[in-house]
C-alpha positions in Angstrom: -32.7 -25.1 55.2 -31.5 -27.4 52.3 -31.6 -31.1 52.9 -28.3 -32.9 52.3 -27.7 -36.5 51.7 -27.5 -38.8 54.7 -24.4 -40.3 53.1 -21.0 -38.7 53.0 -19.8 -36.8 50.0 -18.2 -39.0 47.3 -14.6 -38.3 46.4 -13.5 -38.8 42.8 -10.7 -37.4 40.6 -11.3 -34.5 38.2 -7.9 -34.6 36.5 -8.9 -37.6 34.2 -11.3 -37.7 31.2 -14.1 -40.2 31.5 -12.6 -42.8 29.1 -9.3 -42.8 30.9 -10.8 -43.1 34.3 -13.1 -46.0 33.3 -10.6 -48.0 31.3 -7.0 -47.0 31.9 -6.5 -45.7 35.5 -6.1 -47.1 39.0 -9.9 -46.5 39.5 -10.8 -48.8 36.6 -12.4 -52.2 37.4 -9.8 -53.6 35.0 -6.9 -52.3 37.1 -4.7 -55.2 38.3 -7.4 -57.7 37.4 -7.8 -60.6 35.0 -10.0 -59.1 32.2 -11.9 -62.4 32.0 -13.2 -61.9 35.5 -14.9 -58.6 34.6 -18.3 -58.9 33.0 -19.8 -56.6 30.3 -22.7 -56.2 27.9 -25.0 -58.7 26.2 -27.4 -58.2 23.3 -30.7 -59.4 24.8 -31.9 -60.5 21.3 -28.9 -62.1 19.6 -26.9 -63.1 22.7 -23.8 -61.4 21.4 -21.5 -60.5 24.4 -18.7 -58.0 25.0 -16.4 -58.2 28.0 -15.7 -54.8 29.6 -12.2 -55.2 28.4 -13.5 -55.8 24.9 -15.3 -52.5 25.0 -12.0 -50.9 26.0 -10.2 -52.5 23.0 -13.0 -51.8 20.5 -13.3 -48.2 21.5 -9.6 -47.8 21.3 -9.4 -48.9 17.7 -12.7 -47.1 16.9 -11.1 -43.9 18.2 -8.1 -44.4 16.0 -10.4 -44.8 13.0 -12.3 -41.6 13.8 -9.2 -39.6 14.2 -7.4 -40.9 11.1 -10.3 -41.3 8.7 -12.7 -38.6 9.8 -10.2 -36.2 11.4 -12.4 -36.0 14.6 -10.8 -33.5 16.9 -11.3 -32.6 20.6 -14.5 -30.6 21.0 -16.1 -31.8 17.8 -19.4 -33.6 18.0 -20.6 -37.0 16.7 -24.3 -37.8 16.8 -25.5 -41.3 17.7 -29.0 -41.8 16.2 -30.0 -45.5 16.5 -31.6 -48.3 18.4 -30.2 -49.7 21.6 -27.3 -51.9 20.7 -24.1 -53.2 22.3 -22.3 -51.3 19.5 -23.8 -48.1 20.9 -21.2 -47.9 23.8 -18.5 -48.7 21.3 -19.4 -45.7 19.3 -19.8 -43.5 22.4 -16.5 -44.4 24.0 -14.7 -44.2 20.6 -15.8 -40.6 20.4 -14.9 -39.8 24.0 -11.4 -41.3 23.7 -10.8 -38.9 20.8 -11.9 -36.0 23.0 -15.1 -35.5 21.0 -18.6 -34.7 22.1 -21.2 -37.4 22.2 -24.6 -36.1 20.9 -27.4 -38.5 21.5 -30.6 -38.4 19.4 -33.8 -40.2 20.0 -34.6 -43.0 17.4 -38.0 -41.4 17.0 -36.6 -38.1 15.7 -37.9 -36.7 12.5 -35.8 -35.1 9.7 -36.6 -31.7 11.0 -35.6 -32.6 14.6 -32.4 -34.3 13.5 -31.5 -31.3 11.3 -31.9 -29.0 14.4 -29.7 -31.3 16.5 -27.0 -31.5 13.8 -26.9 -27.7 13.3 -26.9 -27.0 17.0 -24.1 -29.5 17.8 -22.2 -28.7 14.5 -21.8 -32.5 14.3 -19.2 -34.0 11.9 -20.3 -37.6 12.1 -23.6 -39.5 12.4 -23.8 -43.0 13.8 -27.1 -44.6 12.8 -29.0 -47.8 12.4 -30.0 -48.9 8.9 -33.7 -48.5 9.8 -33.1 -44.7 10.3 -30.8 -44.2 7.4 -33.3 -42.3 5.3 -33.9 -39.8 8.1 -30.1 -39.5 8.7 -29.4 -38.9 5.0 -32.1 -36.2 4.7 -30.9 -34.4 7.8 -27.2 -34.7 6.8 -28.1 -33.2 3.4 -29.9 -30.3 5.1 -26.6 -29.4 7.0 -24.3 -30.1 4.0 -22.9 -33.3 5.6 -21.9 -35.9 3.0 -23.1 -39.5 3.3 -19.4 -40.5 3.8 -19.8 -39.0 7.3 -22.6 -41.5 8.2 -21.5 -44.7 10.0 -23.8 -47.7 10.4 -24.2 -49.2 13.8 -25.8 -52.4 12.5 -24.7 -54.5 9.6 -23.4 -53.3 6.3 -24.7 -51.5 3.2 -23.0 -50.7 -0.1 -21.8 -47.1 -0.2 -21.7 -46.7 3.6 -19.1 -47.2 6.3 -19.9 -49.3 9.4 -18.7 -49.4 12.9 -17.3 -52.8 12.1 -15.1 -51.3 9.3 -14.1 -48.5 11.6 -12.7 -50.6 14.4 -11.0 -53.1 11.9 -9.4 -50.3 9.9 -8.4 -48.6 13.2 -6.4 -51.8 14.1 -4.6 -51.8 10.7 -3.6 -48.1 10.5 0.1 -47.5 10.9 1.2 -46.6 14.4 -2.3 -47.3 15.7 -0.9 -49.1 18.8 0.9 -45.9 19.9 -2.2 -43.7 19.7 -2.9 -41.9 23.0 -6.2 -41.2 24.5 -7.4 -37.6 24.8 -6.0 -35.6 27.7 -7.1 -32.3 29.2 -5.2 -29.3 28.2 -3.4 -27.1 30.8 -6.0 -25.3 32.9 -8.8 -27.8 32.1 -10.3 -30.5 34.2 -13.3 -32.8 34.2 -15.6 -30.1 35.5 -14.8 -27.6 32.7 -14.8 -29.8 29.7 -18.0 -30.9 28.0 -18.2 -34.5 26.9 -21.9 -34.9 26.0 -24.8 -33.0 24.5 -28.2 -34.2 25.5 -31.4 -32.7 24.2 -34.0 -31.5 26.6 -37.4 -30.3 25.5 -37.8 -27.5 28.0 -41.1 -25.7 27.9 -40.9 -23.6 24.8 -39.6 -24.0 21.3 -37.2 -26.6 19.9 -35.2 -28.9 22.2 -32.1 -27.3 24.0 -28.7 -29.0 24.1 -27.7 -29.7 27.7 -23.9 -29.6 28.1 -22.7 -32.4 30.3 -19.2 -32.4 31.6 -16.9 -35.3 32.1 -17.2 -34.7 35.9 -21.0 -34.7 35.6 -21.0 -38.1 33.9 -18.4 -39.5 36.4 -20.6 -38.4 39.2 -23.7 -39.8 37.6 -21.9 -43.1 37.0 -21.0 -43.6 40.6 -23.3 -41.6 42.9 -26.4 -43.9 42.6 -24.3 -47.0 43.3 -22.6 -45.4 46.2 -25.9 -44.3 47.7 -27.0 -47.9 47.5 -23.8 -49.3 48.9 -23.1 -46.5 51.4 -19.6 -46.1 50.1 -17.6 -42.8 50.0 -14.4 -43.7 48.0 -14.3 -44.2 44.3 -14.2 -47.7 42.8 -16.0 -49.3 39.9 -15.4 -52.8 41.2 -18.8 -53.9 42.6 -20.8 -53.7 39.4 -19.0 -55.4 36.5 -17.3 -58.0 38.6 -20.5 -60.0 39.1 -23.1 -58.6 36.7 -23.6 -58.0 33.0 -26.0 -55.5 31.3 -28.5 -56.9 28.8 -29.5 -54.5 26.1 -32.6 -54.8 23.9 -32.9 -53.0 20.6 -36.6 -52.5 20.7 -39.3 -52.9 23.4 -41.8 -55.6 22.9 -43.4 -57.2 25.9 -42.6 -60.7 24.9 -39.1 -60.1 23.7 -38.3 -58.3 26.9 -39.7 -61.0 29.1 -37.9 -63.7 27.1 -34.6 -62.0 27.6 -35.4 -61.5 31.3 -36.0 -65.3 31.8 -33.3 -66.5 29.4 -30.5 -64.5 31.0 -31.9 -64.8 34.6 -32.1 -61.0 34.9 -32.5 -60.0 38.6 -32.8 -56.3 38.1 -35.0 -54.4 35.7 -34.8 -50.7 34.9 -38.2 -49.6 33.4 -40.4 -46.5 32.8 -43.9 -46.5 34.3 -45.7 -47.3 31.0 -43.8 -50.6 30.7 -44.5 -51.4 34.4 -48.2 -50.9 33.6 -47.8 -53.4 30.8 -46.3 -55.9 33.2 -49.3 -55.8 35.5 -52.0 -55.5 32.8 -50.8 -57.4 29.7 -51.9 -61.1 29.8 -48.6 -62.0 28.0 -46.7 -61.0 31.1 -48.4 -63.8 33.1 -46.9 -66.4 30.8 -43.3 -65.7 32.0 -41.6 -66.7 35.3 -40.3 -63.5 36.9 -39.4 -65.1 40.2 -35.7 -64.4 39.6 -36.3 -60.7 39.3 -35.4 -59.0 42.6 -35.2 -55.3 41.9 -37.5 -53.1 39.9 -36.1 -49.6 39.4 -38.3 -47.0 37.7 -38.3 -43.3 36.9 -38.7 -40.8 34.0 -42.4 -40.2 34.9 -44.6 -40.5 37.9 -46.1 -43.9 38.8 -49.5 -43.8 40.5 -50.3 -45.4 43.8 -52.8 -47.6 41.9 -50.1 -49.0 39.7 -47.8 -49.6 42.7 -50.6 -51.5 44.4 -51.1 -53.6 41.3 -47.4 -54.4 41.2 -47.5 -55.4 44.8 -50.4 -57.8 44.2 -48.9 -59.5 41.1 -45.2 -59.4 42.0 -45.0 -59.2 45.8 -41.4 -60.4 45.8 -40.2 -57.3 43.8 -38.2 -54.7 45.7 -39.2 -51.3 44.3 -36.9 -48.3 43.9 -37.9 -45.0 42.3 -35.3 -42.7 41.0 -35.9 -39.0 40.2 -33.9 -36.6 38.1 -33.8 -34.8 34.7 -31.4 -34.3 31.8 -30.1 -31.2 33.5 -28.7 -33.3 36.4 -27.3 -35.9 34.0 -29.9 -38.4 35.0 -30.6 -39.0 38.7 -30.5 -36.7 41.8 -32.4 -38.9 44.3 -33.1 -42.6 44.9 -33.8 -45.1 47.7 -31.0 -46.8 49.7 -31.5 -50.5 50.4 -33.2 -49.9 53.8 -35.9 -47.8 52.0 -36.5 -50.0 49.0 -40.0 -51.5 49.2 -43.7 -50.8 48.7 -43.8 -48.6 51.8 -41.6 -46.0 50.2 -42.4 -46.7 46.5 -44.5 -43.5 46.1 -41.5 -41.4 47.0 -38.4 -40.7 44.9 -36.2 -41.4 47.9 -33.5 -39.1 49.3 -30.7 -37.0 47.8 -27.8 -39.0 46.4 -24.4 -38.6 48.1 -22.8 -35.2 47.5 -26.3 -33.8 46.4 -28.5 -31.2 48.3 -32.2 -30.6 47.8 -34.4 -27.7 48.8 -38.1 -26.7 48.2 -38.8 -23.1 47.3 -41.8 -20.9 46.6 -42.0 -20.8 42.8 -42.8 -17.1 42.8 -40.6 -15.7 45.5 -37.8 -18.2 45.4 -37.7 -18.4 49.2 -37.6 -21.7 50.9 -41.0 -23.0 52.2 -41.6 -24.4 55.7 -40.9 -28.2 56.0 -43.6 -30.3 54.5 -45.1 -27.6 52.4 -45.1 -27.9 48.6 -42.9 -25.9 46.3 -40.4 -26.2 43.5 -37.8 -28.8 44.0 -34.3 -27.5 43.5 -31.0 -29.5 43.6 -27.3 -28.8 43.9 -24.3 -31.0 43.5 -21.8 -32.5 41.0 -24.6 -33.9 38.9 -25.9 -30.5 37.9 -24.7 -29.9 34.4 -23.0 -27.0 32.6 -26.0 -25.2 31.1 -27.5 -25.0 27.6 -25.3 -24.8 24.5 -25.6 -21.3 22.9 -28.6 -20.4 25.0 -27.6 -18.0 27.8 -31.2 -16.9 28.5 -32.5 -20.4 29.1 -29.3 -21.2 31.2 -29.9 -18.1 33.4 -33.6 -19.2 33.9 -32.7 -22.7 35.0 -29.2 -22.6 36.5 -28.6 -20.3 39.4 -25.1 -18.7 39.8 -24.6 -20.4 43.1 -25.1 -23.9 41.6 -28.8 -24.5 42.4 -30.9 -25.9 39.6 -34.6 -25.3 39.0 -36.3 -28.6 38.3 -39.7 -27.2 37.5 -41.3 -30.0 39.6 -43.6 -29.3 42.5 -43.1 -31.5 45.5 -42.4 -31.8 49.2 -39.9 -33.2 51.6 -41.5 -35.1 54.5 -40.3 -35.2 58.1 -38.1 -38.2 57.4 -36.4 -36.6 54.5 -38.2 -38.4 51.7 -38.9 -36.4 48.6 -42.4 -36.7 47.0 -43.1 -35.3 43.6 -46.6 -34.0 43.2 -46.9 -32.2 39.9 -44.9 -30.3 37.3 -44.6 -26.6 37.4 -43.4 -26.6 33.9 -45.8 -27.3 31.1 -44.2 -30.4 29.8 -46.3 -33.4 28.8 -44.7 -36.8 29.5 -45.6 -39.4 27.0 -44.2 -42.8 28.1 -41.5 -40.9 30.0 -40.6 -38.8 27.0 -40.9 -35.0 27.3 -43.2 -33.2 24.9 -43.3 -29.4 24.8 -46.8 -28.0 24.2 -45.3 -24.9 22.6 -43.7 -27.0 19.9 -47.1 -28.5 18.9 -48.8 -25.1 19.2 -46.3 -23.4 17.0 -46.7 -26.2 14.4 -50.5 -26.0 14.4 -50.5 -22.2 14.3 -48.8 -22.6 11.0 -51.7 -24.6 9.5 -54.1 -22.4 7.5 -57.1 -24.0 9.2 -56.0 -22.8 12.7 -56.7 -19.4 14.3 -55.6 -20.2 17.8 -54.6 -23.3 19.7 -53.5 -24.6 23.1 -52.1 -28.1 23.9 -52.3 -29.9 27.3 -51.5 -33.4 28.5 -54.5 -35.6 29.4 -54.2 -38.7 31.5 -53.8 -42.1 29.9 -53.5 -45.4 31.7 -50.6 -46.7 29.5 -48.7 -43.6 28.3 -49.1 -41.6 31.5 -50.1 -38.6 29.4 -51.1 -37.8 25.8 -51.1 -34.5 24.0 -54.6 -33.0 23.4 -55.2 -29.8 21.3 -57.9 -27.3 21.8 -58.3 -25.6 18.5 -60.1 -22.4 17.3 -60.8 -22.7 13.6 -60.6 -19.8 11.2 -63.6 -21.0 9.3 -66.4 -21.3 11.8 -68.5 -23.2 9.3 -65.9 -25.9 8.5 -66.7 -29.6 8.7 -65.3 -30.5 12.1 -64.7 -34.2 11.3 -62.7 -33.3 8.2 -60.8 -30.6 9.9 -59.9 -33.0 12.7 -58.5 -35.6 10.4 -56.5 -33.0 8.4 -54.9 -31.6 11.6 -54.1 -35.1 13.0 -52.4 -36.0 9.7 -50.6 -32.7 9.6 -49.0 -33.4 12.9 -48.2 -37.0 12.1 -46.3 -36.1 9.0 -44.1 -33.6 10.8 -43.4 -34.9 14.4 -42.2 -38.0 16.2 -44.7 -40.6 17.3 -44.8 -39.6 20.9 -45.8 -36.0 19.9 -48.9 -37.0 17.9 -52.3 -35.7 19.2 -53.4 -39.1 20.6 -55.3 -37.3 23.3 -57.6 -35.8 20.6 -58.6 -32.5 19.2 -61.4 -30.4 20.6 -62.7 -27.4 18.8 -63.5 -24.4 21.0 -64.7 -20.8 20.4 -61.7 -19.3 22.2 -58.5 -20.2 24.2 -58.7 -19.0 27.9 -55.8 -16.6 28.5 -54.6 -14.3 31.3 -54.5 -10.6 30.9 -50.8 -10.9 29.9 -51.7 -13.3 27.1 -50.5 -16.5 28.8 -52.6 -19.6 28.1 -54.5 -20.7 31.2 -53.8 -24.4 30.8 -55.2 -25.3 34.2 -58.7 -24.2 32.9 -58.3 -26.5 30.0 -57.1 -29.4 32.1 -60.1 -28.9 34.5 -62.4 -28.9 31.5 -60.8 -32.2 30.1 -61.1 -33.9 33.5 -64.8 -32.9 33.9 -65.6 -34.2 30.4 -63.9 -37.5 31.2 -65.9 -37.8 34.4 -69.1 -37.1 32.6 -68.3 -39.6 29.8 -67.4 -42.3 32.4 -70.9 -41.9 34.0 -72.8 -42.2 30.7 
């Protein structure tokens, strides 16, 4: 029988788009309040600060600029391809206010990957950082998008527009003050209108575009907080009234810790590889983290060994693991206050309010007895709309009755805590970022040196996992050292950093496969583990 949340369902409106609900409705934290009392966003590097009300105002004029200068219309996509920045939410909410789709792209994306994203989303505009301008230009050219459709998120450059120009010109346009925010058309609501496209690697081929509705994002915005506070009625008051969000453009251990201490950060949201840096990097010991109260982590498993190391070095931390995936718009489970601590740190907590979880046999689809492992499935308002223009993948992941296949193997214990054991899917998680083995295999099979190939994830103390390739060479007499270097460089030139074969290349005589032709990755994983054990004993 499915496990439901121990908290009541959360009620929220579905007749309002996300921008209106957050900034211009009775549910907004700004409703009937002095805007100066409501906090906002701070650049952790420069110290620049936006009040929540400033974000509303900037995204209003940014929206006007997008509609008047770029003719952005409801349902059209704008891609944001840049570093973390307090201008990122300005771009995001400017697009949403116009009724557009926000299409997020990793800063690590290559020209080929960006071209795929732009084509799939049919994007009309690219927001980017100057650092990634060459990639953005090349991808834009590949999809016949002129450079006048590229908007810089940081600074200015001759020949290009910037988000600063966009908001300023939006203010000065005639009748800008009378511009209305996007509204749903008759027959539409927050559950039926897509507001975001988020790319998910899946297990095969190029990344798929997950369609996220306004309702999905509203639910994701409030459910984790309501789970923590035990509330059941919508309000955004608790968060921004007494807190601000510090945003760092790039991760460097010292810059992060300097921001934590300078701004007296009391809550950190990190992925496991960064947590590992906290406990292992000598630089971390130079900073006073006594003000930090909560450590929230997710995106990849964190071992019991790392949890023990955190407890030894930072015993005052309160740990909370959150679990989810792109297809649930972020999180589906977390730990309420009474469960936050080292005792429950190995679990991903319990279902968020309004969410249900069940464990099924991956083959039969039938629920397994309590405590037995199986595929974790979830249902609720966080479950997204499916994959854009990919009905086959949608059918395989999203059940007609609302249940979502996570691809993760886990259990639910007798207290209702969910424990993730392994992934049924073949994804490799490098520093919390998904890498599809099939994408690497397809690339390598296109190299003239390669006859056959299989890619697996091998354990790494910092990254969690790293891609490793088992390669069958066409020329059995080839110089292995030279072939290895050529293939490593071949991948580096074509794929993002986290997809490089940092786990190595091993040359083999054949790739183990089933009678149906599927690669037996478990055989290769066992081989890699045995070789690691032998090497550690030498």
